[in-house]
SESEDO-734270 format. One record per atom (N, C-alpha, C): y, x, z. Coordinates in steps of 0.2 Angstrom, whole numbers, plus 5000, padded with zeros to 4 digits. Each point is the difference from the previous one (the first is absolute). Example, Ala and Ser with C-alpha at 12.3 -4.5 7.8 and 13.67 -1.06 7.14 Angstrom:
2
497250665039500649965000500650045000500549984996500650045001500549965003
END
This chain:
41
499249684882500750025000500050075002499950054996500150075003500750025000500350015006500750025001500050075003500550034998500050075002500650025004500050025006500550025004500150085000500550024997500050084999499550024996499550045002499550034996499349975002500049975006499449975002499949934999499349984999499949924999500149975006500149934999500149965006499450005005499450014998499450005004500150065005500350064998500150055005500549985006500549974997500549985005499749945005499649964997499749945004499650045005499650054998499550035005500550035006500550044998500450035005500349945004500249954998500349945004499549985005499449994997499449985004499950055006500050064999499950055005500650005005500649994998500649995004499949945005499849944996499949945004499550015006499450034998499550015005500250055006500450054998500350045006500549965004500449964997500449955003499649955005499549974997499649965004499750035006499850064999499750045005500550025006500650014998500550025005500249935004500049954996500249935003499449985005499450024998499449985004500150045007500150074999500050045006500649985005500649984997500649985004499849935003499649964997499849945003499550015006499650054999499550025005500450035006500550044999500350035005500449955004500449964996500449955004499549955004499449984997499649965004499750045006499950065000499750045005500650005006500650014997500650005005500149935003499949954997500149935003499449995005499450024998499549995005500150045006500350065000500150045006500649975003
END
């Protein structure tokens, strides 16, 4: 099912979404680590 959003294929958008999700998970992970460290202190 090749779908096109604008001028780029969906694959490109999926790759961008994946990168954004990875960045979001990294931010959530750091926030969890910080909150855990604050709780321990």
